[in-house]
Backbone as JSON, one array per atom type, in Angstrom:
{
  "sequence": "MEVGVRFMNKRRDLMLKQRFPQKGDKLFRPRQQRRPGLLTDPSAVTGLKHPTIAMQLYELGHKRAADLLLKKALDEHPSHSLIYPIVFLYRHYLELCLKALVLEGSALMRDEAPSDLHHNLQVLWGKLSGLVPAVWPDVQSDRVEAVEACINEMCQFDPKSMAFRYPFDKHGHQHLENLSSIDLVNLREVMEGIANFLDCVGEAIAQRLEWQSGSNHV",
  "N": [[1.04, -1.52, 0.26], [1.92, 1.56, 1.01], [3.67, 1.64, -1.25], [2.55, 2.18, -3.46], [0.9, 4.39, -2.75], [3.65, 6.31, -2.71], [4.53, 5.68, -5.21], [1.99, 6.84, -6.73], [2.25, 9.3, -5.99], [4.73, 10.44, -6.76], [4.21, 10.21, -9.85], [1.72, 12.07, -9.46], [3.33, 14.14, -8.6], [5.5, 14.52, -11.14], [3.54, 15.18, -12.9], [2.86, 17.41, -12.93], [4.53, 18.92, -12.83], [4.6, 19.6, -15.72], [3.72, 21.31, -18.23], [1.45, 23.99, -18.04], [-1.72, 25.63, -19.07], [-1.6, 28.84, -19.64], [-1.54, 32.59, -18.9], [-3.0, 34.2, -20.97], [-2.34, 32.72, -23.05], [-2.3, 31.98, -26.87], [-3.68, 30.11, -28.76], [-3.72, 30.8, -32.13], [-1.17, 32.5, -33.17], [0.91, 34.73, -34.74], [3.35, 33.03, -37.21], [6.61, 33.59, -35.82], [9.71, 35.62, -36.45], [12.88, 33.58, -36.78], [11.14, 30.94, -35.79], [9.98, 28.48, -36.05], [7.39, 27.61, -38.29], [3.82, 27.99, -40.29], [2.58, 28.78, -43.38], [-1.11, 29.44, -43.57], [-2.63, 30.85, -45.65], [-3.82, 29.35, -48.78], [-2.81, 31.1, -50.89], [-0.71, 33.01, -50.16], [1.31, 30.59, -49.72], [1.62, 29.63, -52.76], [0.85, 31.62, -54.49], [-1.09, 32.63, -55.38], [-4.28, 33.42, -56.54], [-6.84, 30.79, -56.52], [-10.08, 28.72, -56.05], [-9.34, 26.19, -56.89], [-6.31, 25.19, -56.76], [-5.96, 25.35, -54.22], [-8.03, 23.74, -52.8], [-6.02, 22.13, -53.27], [-3.69, 21.88, -52.43], [-5.01, 21.07, -49.29], [-5.91, 18.68, -49.43], [-3.3, 17.37, -49.87], [-1.99, 18.06, -47.78], [-3.65, 16.32, -46.06], [-3.34, 13.65, -47.13], [0.02, 13.63, -46.55], [-0.34, 14.32, -43.89], [-1.92, 11.3, -43.2], [0.43, 9.2, -44.68], [2.75, 10.08, -42.66], [2.21, 9.55, -40.1], [1.33, 7.21, -40.62], [3.8, 5.91, -40.83], [5.22, 6.85, -38.53], [3.8, 4.6, -36.82], [3.9, 2.34, -38.19], [6.92, 2.16, -37.31], [6.94, 2.66, -34.98], [5.42, 0.73, -33.67], [3.77, -1.63, -31.42], [0.92, 0.79, -32.64], [-1.55, 1.53, -32.14], [-3.54, 2.85, -31.4], [-3.14, 5.16, -33.57], [-4.39, 4.7, -35.75], [-6.74, 5.52, -35.92], [-6.96, 8.04, -36.97], [-5.41, 7.95, -39.36], [-6.52, 6.38, -41.34], [-8.93, 8.2, -40.95], [-7.92, 10.5, -42.13], [-6.42, 9.85, -45.18], [-8.91, 9.66, -45.86], [-10.03, 11.69, -45.86], [-8.81, 13.06, -47.17], [-9.18, 12.02, -50.68], [-11.97, 12.54, -50.31], [-10.89, 15.6, -51.16], [-10.07, 15.21, -52.93], [-11.21, 13.72, -54.61], [-13.31, 16.03, -54.98], [-11.77, 18.28, -55.6], [-10.46, 17.25, -58.41], [-14.07, 16.86, -60.11], [-14.62, 19.77, -59.07], [-13.29, 20.42, -61.19], [-12.88, 19.58, -63.37], [-15.84, 20.04, -64.16], [-15.52, 22.37, -65.68], [-13.93, 22.61, -67.02], [-15.91, 20.95, -68.88], [-17.28, 22.35, -69.72], [-20.28, 22.31, -67.56], [-22.24, 23.21, -65.32], [-21.08, 24.46, -61.64], [-21.24, 21.92, -59.6], [-23.03, 22.2, -56.9], [-23.74, 20.13, -55.02], [-21.13, 18.5, -53.3], [-21.32, 16.5, -50.85], [-20.38, 14.23, -48.17], [-19.73, 11.59, -49.25], [-18.02, 9.7, -51.01], [-18.74, 7.43, -52.89], [-21.11, 8.97, -54.41], [-19.29, 11.24, -55.29], [-16.93, 9.77, -57.12], [-18.46, 8.35, -58.82], [-19.73, 11.25, -60.17], [-16.73, 11.95, -61.4], [-15.71, 9.63, -62.76], [-17.19, 9.16, -64.89], [-16.1, 11.24, -66.96], [-13.54, 10.76, -66.81], [-12.46, 8.61, -68.87], [-13.18, 10.52, -71.19], [-11.18, 12.52, -70.89], [-8.87, 11.19, -70.74], [-8.44, 8.78, -72.78], [-6.56, 6.51, -72.67], [-6.88, 5.63, -70.34], [-6.61, 2.16, -68.27], [-8.94, 0.15, -67.49], [-8.96, -1.69, -65.95], [-7.79, -0.57, -63.8], [-9.28, 1.53, -63.53], [-11.71, 0.62, -62.44], [-10.57, -0.55, -60.65], [-9.89, 1.22, -58.44], [-12.1, 1.95, -58.48], [-13.85, 0.18, -56.9], [-11.99, 0.14, -54.67], [-12.75, 2.22, -53.12], [-15.78, 2.41, -53.06], [-15.06, 0.67, -50.62], [-13.85, 1.67, -49.39], [-16.75, 3.24, -48.41], [-18.3, 1.62, -47.19], [-16.94, 0.51, -44.78], [-16.73, 3.04, -44.21], [-19.0, 5.46, -44.43], [-19.79, 8.15, -44.3], [-17.46, 9.9, -43.29], [-17.1, 9.13, -41.22], [-16.83, 7.18, -39.56], [-13.81, 6.76, -38.03], [-14.0, 8.4, -36.6], [-15.28, 9.21, -34.46], [-15.92, 6.21, -32.01], [-19.29, 5.61, -31.66], [-22.55, 5.6, -33.62], [-24.56, 8.52, -33.44], [-26.66, 7.46, -32.45], [-26.09, 5.21, -30.66], [-24.78, 2.69, -31.77], [-22.46, 0.4, -32.59], [-19.33, 1.0, -34.68], [-17.16, -0.28, -36.77], [-17.42, -2.91, -36.46], [-16.98, -5.0, -38.13], [-14.31, -4.61, -38.54], [-11.87, -5.54, -37.58], [-8.53, -5.8, -37.72], [-6.39, -3.81, -39.63], [-4.11, -3.6, -42.37], [-0.9, -1.81, -42.36], [1.33, -1.67, -43.94], [0.32, -2.61, -46.47], [-2.04, -0.79, -46.89], [-0.51, 1.78, -47.4], [0.7, 1.31, -49.08], [-1.72, 0.09, -51.39], [-2.79, 3.58, -50.93], [-1.29, 4.79, -52.06], [-1.11, 3.81, -55.0], [-3.65, 4.71, -55.4], [-3.79, 7.94, -55.43], [-1.65, 8.22, -57.04], [-3.0, 7.46, -59.24], [-5.43, 9.02, -59.5], [-4.24, 11.54, -59.83], [-3.21, 11.14, -62.12], [-5.35, 11.29, -63.46], [-5.97, 13.74, -62.71], [-4.08, 15.6, -64.11], [-4.67, 15.44, -66.81], [-7.1, 16.38, -66.91], [-6.24, 19.51, -66.45], [-4.24, 19.64, -68.22], [-5.91, 19.52, -70.7], [-7.66, 21.7, -69.35], [-5.97, 23.52, -70.5], [-5.28, 23.37, -73.28], [-7.8, 23.6, -74.38], [-7.97, 27.1, -73.84], [-5.6, 27.62, -74.64], [-6.9, 27.83, -77.46], [-9.51, 29.41, -77.53], [-8.6, 31.52, -77.18], [-6.95, 31.86, -79.42]],
  "CA": [[-0.24, -0.12, -0.1], [2.77, 2.52, 0.67], [4.35, 1.35, -2.38], [1.82, 2.78, -4.29], [0.75, 5.97, -2.64], [4.47, 6.66, -3.31], [3.65, 5.86, -6.78], [0.74, 7.91, -6.89], [2.76, 10.56, -5.14], [5.59, 10.57, -8.0], [3.76, 10.6, -10.39], [1.72, 13.75, -8.99], [4.83, 15.19, -8.57], [6.08, 14.7, -12.39], [1.92, 15.85, -14.25], [2.35, 19.08, -11.59], [5.83, 19.79, -13.34], [4.12, 19.89, -16.85], [2.83, 22.63, -19.13], [0.07, 24.52, -18.06], [-2.21, 27.36, -19.64], [-1.07, 31.03, -18.55], [-2.49, 33.64, -19.1], [-2.55, 35.57, -22.42], [-2.2, 31.33, -23.92], [-3.53, 32.22, -27.75], [-3.62, 28.97, -29.99], [-2.88, 30.6, -33.48], [-0.37, 33.49, -33.05], [1.5, 34.32, -36.05], [4.94, 32.81, -36.5], [7.57, 35.48, -35.52], [11.27, 34.93, -36.94], [13.1, 32.27, -35.94], [10.46, 30.21, -34.88], [9.39, 28.0, -37.35], [5.89, 28.02, -38.31], [3.39, 27.16, -41.58], [1.78, 29.65, -43.36], [-2.48, 28.89, -43.74], [-2.76, 31.09, -46.77], [-3.03, 29.47, -50.12], [-2.23, 32.13, -51.93], [0.81, 32.31, -49.57], [2.07, 29.78, -50.62], [1.62, 29.72, -54.43], [1.58, 33.19, -55.21], [-1.96, 32.97, -56.89], [-5.69, 32.77, -55.36], [-7.67, 29.84, -56.63], [-10.22, 27.91, -54.95], [-8.86, 25.06, -56.96], [-5.13, 25.67, -56.13], [-6.66, 26.25, -52.24], [-8.35, 22.55, -52.65], [-4.81, 20.94, -53.62], [-3.14, 21.82, -50.73], [-5.59, 20.63, -48.6], [-5.48, 17.63, -49.39], [-2.18, 16.79, -50.37], [-1.74, 18.14, -46.42], [-3.6, 15.12, -45.12], [-2.62, 12.54, -47.59], [1.17, 13.87, -46.21], [-0.01, 14.22, -42.78], [-1.72, 10.29, -42.92], [1.75, 9.04, -44.51], [3.55, 10.21, -41.54], [1.3, 8.92, -38.95], [1.36, 5.12, -40.54], [5.19, 5.67, -40.97], [4.94, 6.18, -37.26], [3.44, 3.7, -36.3], [5.53, 1.57, -38.12], [8.2, 2.87, -36.91], [6.82, 2.22, -33.12], [4.0, -0.86, -33.27], [1.84, -1.2, -31.37], [0.49, 2.1, -31.61], [-3.05, 1.03, -32.12], [-4.27, 4.27, -31.86], [-2.47, 5.99, -34.74], [-4.61, 4.09, -37.03], [-8.75, 5.8, -36.67], [-6.32, 8.97, -37.97], [-3.73, 7.81, -40.57], [-7.6, 6.31, -42.27], [-9.39, 9.32, -41.3], [-6.92, 11.59, -43.32], [-7.01, 9.13, -46.05], [-10.43, 9.74, -46.29], [-10.87, 13.38, -46.23], [-7.9, 13.64, -48.89], [-9.8, 11.12, -51.22], [-13.06, 13.35, -50.43], [-10.99, 16.7, -50.98], [-9.08, 15.23, -54.38], [-12.36, 13.97, -56.14], [-14.39, 17.26, -55.44], [-11.36, 19.07, -56.33], [-10.64, 17.09, -59.86], [-15.2, 16.98, -59.64], [-14.9, 20.88, -59.63], [-11.92, 20.86, -61.85], [-14.22, 18.8, -64.82], [-16.74, 20.71, -64.23], [-14.8, 23.66, -65.95], [-13.05, 21.69, -68.52], [-17.16, 20.63, -69.51], [-18.49, 23.7, -69.48], [-21.11, 22.28, -66.94], [-22.37, 24.8, -64.12], [-20.24, 23.45, -61.02], [-21.86, 20.7, -58.77], [-23.25, 22.41, -55.22], [-24.12, 19.06, -53.83], [-20.54, 17.66, -53.0], [-21.1, 16.52, -49.82], [-19.05, 13.67, -47.67], [-20.38, 10.66, -49.92], [-17.04, 9.31, -51.54], [-19.71, 6.7, -54.52], [-20.94, 9.94, -54.98], [-18.37, 12.05, -55.83], [-17.03, 9.93, -57.81], [-20.23, 9.06, -60.11], [-19.4, 12.35, -61.13], [-15.85, 12.08, -61.71], [-15.19, 8.49, -63.27], [-17.75, 9.1, -66.18], [-15.28, 11.83, -67.26], [-12.27, 9.8, -66.92], [-12.06, 8.27, -70.36], [-12.72, 11.65, -71.86], [-9.93, 13.01, -70.29], [-7.41, 9.82, -70.4], [-8.8, 7.84, -73.93], [-6.48, 4.99, -72.88], [-6.69, 4.94, -69.09], [-6.89, 0.89, -68.55], [-10.63, 0.21, -67.45], [-9.26, -2.7, -64.75], [-7.33, 0.71, -62.71], [-10.25, 2.62, -62.95], [-12.1, -0.76, -61.64], [-10.01, -0.96, -58.99], [-10.35, 2.73, -57.65], [-14.04, 2.68, -57.95], [-13.84, -1.29, -55.95], [-11.05, 0.98, -53.14], [-13.96, 3.8, -53.08], [-17.2, 1.41, -52.55], [-14.89, -0.18, -49.97], [-14.09, 2.97, -47.71], [-17.23, 3.44, -48.22], [-18.43, 0.27, -46.66], [-17.22, 0.79, -43.41], [-16.95, 4.42, -43.98], [-20.17, 5.59, -45.39], [-19.99, 9.74, -43.84], [-16.24, 10.38, -42.48], [-17.65, 9.21, -39.34], [-16.72, 5.71, -38.56], [-12.64, 6.73, -38.38], [-13.83, 9.61, -35.89], [-15.78, 8.74, -33.35], [-16.18, 5.16, -31.86], [-19.86, 4.87, -31.83], [-22.4, 6.54, -33.99], [-25.76, 9.1, -32.83], [-27.59, 5.63, -31.82], [-25.05, 3.89, -29.9], [-24.09, 1.75, -32.32], [-20.27, 0.95, -32.45], [-18.64, 1.79, -36.5], [-16.47, -0.77, -37.13], [-17.83, -3.99, -35.96], [-16.66, -6.07, -39.13], [-12.9, -5.0, -39.39], [-10.98, -5.82, -36.2], [-7.47, -5.05, -37.88], [-5.44, -3.35, -40.86], [-2.6, -3.85, -43.02], [-0.57, -1.09, -42.49], [1.95, -1.9, -45.56], [-1.07, -2.78, -47.89], [-3.24, 0.43, -46.76], [0.27, 2.77, -48.05], [0.33, 0.11, -50.82], [-3.67, 1.22, -52.1], [-3.32, 4.5, -51.68], [-0.44, 5.15, -53.13], [-1.98, 3.49, -56.39], [-4.72, 5.66, -55.68], [-2.91, 9.39, -55.29], [-1.04, 7.99, -58.42], [-4.03, 7.29, -60.85], [-5.77, 10.56, -59.43], [-3.03, 12.47, -59.89], [-2.82, 11.54, -63.43], [-6.68, 12.21, -64.08], [-5.91, 16.07, -62.21], [-3.03, 16.19, -64.77], [-5.23, 15.15, -68.11], [-7.98, 17.42, -66.96], [-5.03, 20.36, -66.35], [-3.9, 19.5, -69.99], [-7.45, 19.75, -71.37], [-7.92, 22.8, -70.28], [-4.68, 24.62, -70.9], [-5.6, 23.53, -74.9], [-9.06, 24.77, -74.26], [-8.01, 28.15, -73.42], [-4.68, 28.05, -76.02], [-7.71, 27.48, -78.63], [-10.18, 30.17, -77.83], [-7.58, 32.71, -77.54], [-6.96, 31.98, -81.65]],
  "C": [[0.85, 1.5, 0.3], [2.88, 2.54, -0.39], [4.04, 2.08, -3.15], [1.31, 3.56, -4.03], [2.36, 6.26, -3.62], [4.42, 6.81, -4.53], [3.08, 6.49, -7.67], [1.81, 9.07, -7.04], [3.64, 10.99, -6.68], [5.07, 10.87, -9.2], [3.0, 11.41, -11.22], [2.77, 14.56, -9.6], [5.25, 15.96, -10.2], [4.76, 15.33, -13.36], [2.44, 16.97, -13.45], [3.48, 19.88, -12.73], [6.02, 20.24, -15.32], [3.62, 21.54, -16.96], [1.9, 23.29, -18.69], [-0.75, 25.57, -18.58], [-2.04, 27.65, -19.07], [-1.97, 31.71, -19.57], [-2.45, 34.4, -20.1], [-2.14, 33.91, -23.7], [-2.92, 32.37, -25.54], [-3.36, 30.88, -28.88], [-2.45, 28.98, -31.43], [-2.31, 31.96, -33.93], [0.81, 33.22, -34.99], [2.58, 34.4, -36.09], [5.26, 33.73, -37.1], [9.24, 34.67, -35.86], [12.18, 34.7, -36.48], [12.41, 31.41, -35.36], [10.12, 29.62, -35.63], [8.07, 28.39, -36.44], [5.13, 27.62, -39.43], [2.36, 28.93, -41.51], [0.09, 28.57, -43.74], [-2.94, 29.67, -45.28], [-3.02, 30.54, -48.24], [-2.44, 30.12, -50.82], [-0.93, 32.9, -51.49], [2.29, 31.6, -50.12], [2.75, 29.74, -51.46], [1.21, 30.63, -54.64], [-0.09, 33.3, -55.35], [-3.44, 32.8, -56.23], [-6.2, 32.07, -56.68], [-8.52, 28.87, -55.68], [-9.58, 26.33, -55.37], [-7.87, 24.31, -56.1], [-5.32, 25.1, -54.16], [-7.05, 24.98, -51.73], [-6.9, 21.35, -52.4], [-4.33, 20.9, -52.46], [-3.6, 21.82, -49.16], [-5.66, 19.28, -48.71], [-4.91, 16.93, -49.78], [-1.77, 17.04, -48.47], [-2.07, 16.85, -45.47], [-3.18, 14.32, -45.7], [-0.74, 12.01, -46.36], [0.43, 13.42, -44.62], [-0.27, 12.51, -42.21], [-0.5, 9.39, -43.01], [3.01, 9.27, -43.66], [3.39, 9.79, -40.19], [1.38, 7.6, -38.88], [3.05, 5.35, -40.94], [5.55, 5.16, -39.53], [4.67, 5.11, -36.71], [3.62, 2.41, -36.73], [6.6, 1.15, -37.68], [7.95, 2.41, -35.23], [5.81, 1.53, -32.65], [4.63, -1.62, -31.93], [1.98, -0.5, -31.08], [-0.54, 2.41, -32.63], [-3.6, 2.18, -32.48], [-4.68, 5.54, -32.66], [-3.64, 5.46, -35.93], [-6.12, 4.49, -37.5], [-8.15, 7.15, -37.38], [-5.78, 8.94, -39.1], [-5.57, 7.64, -41.33], [-8.05, 7.49, -42.33], [-8.81, 10.01, -41.69], [-6.53, 10.94, -43.97], [-7.88, 9.42, -46.79], [-10.62, 10.67, -46.85], [-9.43, 13.15, -47.52], [-7.79, 12.25, -50.02], [-11.05, 12.3, -51.72], [-12.67, 15.27, -51.65], [-10.16, 16.64, -52.87], [-10.67, 15.03, -55.16], [-13.05, 15.05, -56.25], [-13.81, 18.02, -55.82], [-11.55, 18.65, -57.96], [-12.62, 17.27, -60.69], [-15.75, 18.42, -60.79], [-14.42, 21.27, -61.22], [-12.66, 20.92, -64.0], [-15.31, 19.59, -65.48], [-16.62, 22.15, -64.93], [-14.64, 23.33, -66.59], [-14.8, 21.35, -69.41], [-18.29, 21.51, -70.04], [-19.27, 23.3, -68.64], [-21.21, 23.54, -65.75], [-21.32, 23.96, -63.06], [-21.67, 22.75, -59.67], [-22.52, 21.83, -57.26], [-24.17, 21.35, -54.18], [-22.71, 18.18, -53.2], [-20.51, 18.07, -51.59], [-19.57, 14.67, -49.4], [-19.04, 12.4, -48.37], [-19.25, 10.62, -51.35], [-17.27, 8.58, -52.84], [-20.08, 8.01, -55.12], [-20.35, 11.1, -56.16], [-17.46, 10.84, -57.1], [-17.5, 8.82, -58.8], [-19.41, 9.81, -60.75], [-17.99, 12.05, -61.8], [-14.86, 10.85, -62.92], [-16.26, 8.5, -64.96], [-16.84, 10.04, -67.53], [-14.09, 11.35, -67.18], [-11.21, 9.1, -68.41], [-12.18, 9.24, -71.42], [-12.07, 12.71, -72.2], [-8.49, 12.43, -71.14], [-8.21, 8.91, -71.55], [-7.96, 6.6, -73.41], [-6.39, 4.66, -71.73], [-7.13, 3.54, -69.22], [-7.84, 0.89, -67.47], [-10.17, -0.82, -66.22], [-8.97, -1.86, -63.6], [-8.32, 1.46, -62.11], [-11.32, 1.51, -62.07], [-11.81, -0.47, -60.56], [-9.69, 0.27, -57.77], [-11.86, 2.4, -56.97], [-14.24, 1.25, -56.66], [-12.91, -0.26, -54.17], [-12.0, 2.07, -52.61], [-14.92, 2.88, -52.5], [-16.47, 0.8, -50.92], [-15.0, 0.19, -48.16], [-15.32, 3.27, -47.1], [-18.49, 2.76, -47.36], [-18.62, 0.36, -45.16], [-16.82, 2.1, -43.05], [-17.71, 5.44, -44.18], [-20.21, 7.46, -45.67], [-19.09, 10.0, -43.28], [-17.02, 9.95, -41.0], [-17.34, 8.02, -38.6], [-14.74, 5.89, -37.52], [-12.06, 8.03, -37.02], [-14.2, 9.45, -34.6], [-16.29, 6.68, -32.82], [-17.68, 4.54, -31.91], [-21.02, 6.21, -32.54], [-23.65, 7.47, -33.15], [-26.36, 8.41, -31.98], [-26.88, 4.85, -30.83], [-24.67, 3.23, -30.62], [-22.76, 1.88, -32.44], [-19.55, 0.6, -34.23], [-17.16, 0.53, -36.3], [-16.29, -2.37, -37.4], [-17.31, -4.73, -36.98], [-15.38, -5.59, -39.37], [-12.48, -4.67, -38.38], [-9.3, -5.14, -36.63], [-7.54, -4.79, -39.57], [-4.33, -3.52, -41.35], [-2.26, -3.06, -42.87], [0.06, -0.89, -43.64], [0.9, -1.55, -46.76], [-1.7, -1.55, -47.76], [-2.1, 1.52, -47.07], [0.26, 2.09, -48.92], [-0.58, 1.26, -51.78], [-3.69, 2.62, -52.54], [-2.35, 5.07, -51.71], [-1.06, 5.46, -55.09], [-3.03, 4.75, -56.37], [-4.28, 6.89, -56.33], [-3.24, 8.9, -56.31], [-2.52, 7.75, -59.1], [-4.9, 8.9, -60.69], [-5.48, 12.0, -59.5], [-2.74, 12.49, -61.77], [-4.51, 12.37, -64.09], [-6.54, 14.42, -63.67], [-4.94, 16.56, -63.72], [-3.47, 16.34, -66.63], [-6.37, 16.7, -67.64], [-7.43, 18.96, -67.3], [-4.99, 20.7, -67.74], [-4.97, 20.15, -70.58], [-7.74, 21.41, -71.43], [-6.63, 24.18, -70.04], [-4.71, 24.87, -73.07], [-7.06, 24.08, -74.97], [-8.77, 26.53, -73.87], [-7.05, 28.91, -74.11], [-5.9, 28.76, -77.51], [-8.99, 28.44, -78.46], [-9.63, 31.87, -77.36], [-7.04, 32.92, -78.4], [-7.3, 32.8, -82.18]]
}
């Protein structure tokens, strides 16, 4: 009993030596010289003001964060709690990427930009997939089908971008009941393949937009 009390007192003393909130603390202060900081204004990063560019920075940030967390989890096995933010970040990357490509595709086809770009990856993919053969005529159909299968799989386990953010839904039902473990190396490799595919689609759309713009000025 006495040993246990000493341990608890030691733990408490260590905890009390930690940094605590201080008067005047602010979460978001502008970065200062000679101190590390990151820009949050997309136009300050790229020098351009464009909603698609802003979306690209957000999507790349979420994927990079997921990649870094996944590496951390592999290096410090077992870091089981990291799987939730890892998959959430990858899913949000997919959502942002699909939304950006749908918006760019609408501009290319001179369609009205869709106003119903919500969290449903299958709906977003449905808007994009019909455009893929038009901008990338020699795309291999099995690659398109493989991306679609992975998006459907993500939606099977996380249809509303909630399953990796909360353990239960608002009715108290447990998320991820049928998903007991995830192979991290496989997750990283498959996500990298999907990202490469979507990058190629984005490049194809960008090239056609450039040609379209050039022909309009002839």
